[in-house]
C-alpha positions in Angstrom: 25.7 -11.5 -8.4 25.1 -15.1 -7.3 23.5 -17.6 -9.8 20.4 -18.0 -7.6 19.8 -14.2 -7.6 20.3 -14.1 -11.4 17.7 -16.8 -11.9 15.2 -15.1 -9.5 15.7 -11.7 -11.1 15.3 -13.2 -14.6 12.0 -14.8 -13.4 10.7 -11.5 -12.0 11.3 -9.8 -15.3 10.4 -12.6 -17.8 8.0 -14.7 -15.7 9.5 -18.0 -17.0 12.9 -19.5 -17.4 13.8 -22.5 -19.5 16.8 -24.8 -19.7 17.8 -23.0 -22.9 17.7 -19.7 -21.1 20.1 -21.1 -18.5 22.5 -22.2 -21.2 22.3 -18.7 -22.8 23.1 -17.1 -19.5 25.9 -19.6 -18.6 24.1 -20.6 -15.4 24.6 -24.2 -14.1 21.4 -26.3 -14.2 22.0 -27.4 -10.6 20.8 -23.9 -9.6 17.2 -24.8 -10.6 17.4 -28.0 -8.4 18.5 -25.9 -5.5 15.7 -23.3 -6.0 13.2 -26.1 -6.3 14.3 -27.7 -3.0 14.1 -24.3 -1.3 10.6 -23.8 -2.6 11.3 -20.6 -4.5 10.4 -21.9 -7.9 8.2 -24.5 -9.4 8.4 -26.7 -12.5 5.5 -26.1 -14.9 6.7 -28.8 -17.4 10.0 -30.3 -18.5 12.5 -27.5 -18.8 10.1 -24.6 -17.9 10.2 -23.0 -14.4 8.3 -20.1 -12.7 8.5 -18.3 -9.4 6.6 -20.2 -6.7 4.1 -17.4 -6.1 3.5 -16.5 -9.7 0.4 -17.5 -11.7 1.4 -19.8 -14.5 0.3 -19.2 -18.0 -1.1 -22.5 -19.2 -1.7 -21.3 -22.7 2.0 -20.5 -23.0 3.4 -23.5 -21.2 1.2 -26.0 -23.1 2.8 -25.1 -26.4 6.2 -23.8 -25.2 9.0 -25.3 -27.2 6.7 -26.7 -29.9 7.0 -24.2 -32.8 4.6 -26.2 -35.0 1.7 -26.1 -32.5 -0.9 -23.3 -33.2 -4.0 -22.5 -31.1 -7.0 -22.9 -33.4 -10.7 -23.4 -33.6 -12.6 -22.3 -30.4 -9.5 -21.5 -28.4 -8.3 -19.1 -31.1 -11.8 -17.6 -31.3 -11.6 -17.0 -27.6 -8.5 -14.9 -28.1 -10.3 -12.9 -30.8 -13.4 -12.4 -28.6 -15.6 -14.5 -31.0 -16.4 -17.2 -28.5 -19.3 -17.0 -26.0 -17.4 -18.7 -23.2 -13.9 -19.6 -22.0 -13.0 -23.0 -23.6 -12.8 -25.9 -21.2 -10.2 -27.7 -23.4 -7.6 -26.4 -25.8 -7.8 -26.6 -29.6 -4.3 -26.9 -31.1 -3.4 -27.6 -34.7 -0.2 -29.5 -35.6 1.1 -31.0 -38.8 0.1 -34.4 -39.9 2.6 -37.0 -38.5 3.1 -35.0 -35.3 4.2 -37.3 -32.5 5.0 -34.9 -29.6 4.0 -34.7 -26.0 0.7 -32.8 -26.8 -0.8 -36.1 -27.8 -0.7 -37.2 -24.2 -2.5 -34.2 -22.7 -6.2 -34.9 -22.2 -7.0 -31.2 -22.1 -5.9 -30.7 -25.7 -8.0 -31.4 -28.8 -5.4 -31.9 -31.5 -6.3 -31.1 -35.1 -4.0 -32.3 -37.9 -3.3 -30.5 -41.1 -0.9 -30.8 -44.1 2.4 -29.2 -43.3 2.1 -26.8 -46.3 -1.1 -25.4 -44.8 0.0 -25.2 -41.1 1.2 -21.6 -41.3 -1.8 -20.3 -43.3 -3.2 -17.5 -41.1 -0.7 -18.0 -38.3 -0.2 -14.9 -36.1 1.1 -14.1 -32.6 -1.3 -13.0 -29.9 -0.9 -12.1 -26.3 -2.2 -14.7 -23.8 -4.4 -13.5 -20.9 -1.3 -13.6 -18.7 0.8 -11.5 -21.1 2.9 -14.1 -23.1 3.3 -14.3 -26.9 1.6 -17.4 -28.3 0.9 -18.8 -31.8 -2.7 -18.6 -32.9 -4.7 -18.6 -36.1 -6.2 -15.4 -37.3 -10.0 -15.1 -37.4 -10.5 -15.9 -41.0 -8.5 -19.2 -40.7 -10.5 -20.2 -37.6 -13.8 -19.6 -39.5 -12.6 -21.7 -42.4 -11.6 -24.5 -40.1 -15.0 -24.4 -38.4 -16.7 -24.7 -41.7 -14.4 -27.5 -42.9 -15.3 -29.5 -39.7 -18.9 -28.2 -39.3 -20.4 -31.7 -39.1 -18.3 -32.5 -36.0 -19.0 -29.2 -34.2 -21.9 -27.5 -32.5 -23.7 -25.4 -35.1 -24.7 -22.6 -32.7 -21.1 -21.9 -31.7 -20.1 -21.6 -35.4 -23.1 -19.4 -36.1 -22.2 -17.1 -33.2 -18.6 -16.7 -34.4 -19.7 -15.8 -37.9 -22.4 -13.3 -36.8 -20.0 -11.6 -34.4 -17.3 -11.6 -37.1 -19.7 -9.7 -39.5 -20.7 -7.3 -36.8 -17.0 -6.4 -36.4 -16.0 -3.5 -38.6 -12.6 -5.2 -39.3 -13.9 -8.3 -41.0 -12.0 -9.2 -44.2 -14.2 -11.2 -46.6 -11.5 -11.2 -49.2 -9.0 -13.0 -46.9 -11.7 -15.4 -45.8 -12.3 -16.5 -49.4 -8.6 -16.6 -50.1 -8.1 -19.0 -47.3 -11.2 -21.0 -48.3 -9.6 -21.4 -51.8 -6.3 -22.6 -50.4 -8.2 -25.0 -48.1 -10.4 -26.2 -51.0 -13.7 -25.3 -49.2 -14.8 -22.2 -51.2 -18.2 -23.7 -52.0 -18.9 -24.7 -48.4 -17.9 -21.2 -47.1 -20.2 -19.6 -49.7 -23.2 -21.9 -48.9 -22.7 -21.5 -45.1 -22.5 -17.7 -45.3 -25.6 -17.5 -47.5 -27.5 -19.7 -45.0 -26.7 -17.7 -41.8 -26.3 -14.1 -43.0 
C-alpha cells in the first residue's frame, strides 16, 4: 500500500492524524505536504490534519497535544447538559505558569489553578464529534463557579445548581469534598442554602 493511501485510510478510521502518528507509522512527513497540495487533507493546526471533506472537531483540536489543558466552567457544564446554551467561547483550565499557544487564542477563556489542584475532578468525555477530551466533572465545575461567582453571571450559576439537584445522580459528598480541597466549603454551603 502506498503511503498516501495509508494516510487516507488512517484518516477515514481515526478522523485525524498528527505528526506523531506519522512517526509511529513510519510514514515520511512529505506525504502530508503532497496530500495538502492535492487538496485531499487540510491542516487544522500545527501537526494536526483531517480529510478535506470531514467536519473538524474544534473541541478536540484546541487542546490536542496539551495534556494539562482541561475544559472547565461553562464549557464543561455544556458537556454535562447543565448549561442553557452552547458556549460562544471555550473555558479551559491550565496550571499557573502555563505559557502555551492557548494564550493566543481569542476564543479561549483561560483559568489558572495551582498544579496540585489541576487534576481534581478531571475526567474524559466524548466531544459532540466523537473525540475523547479532558473535562472536569460536574462537582468540580460547580465549585469553580462558586469560587469565581463574583465574576460570573448569577443566573447561569443558579441554573447549573438547580439542574444538578434535579438530576438523580448528584453527589453532594463529592461536591463538599472538592470544596474542602479548594478551600471554599463555607461559600459552597452558603450558596446552596441561598438557592435551594
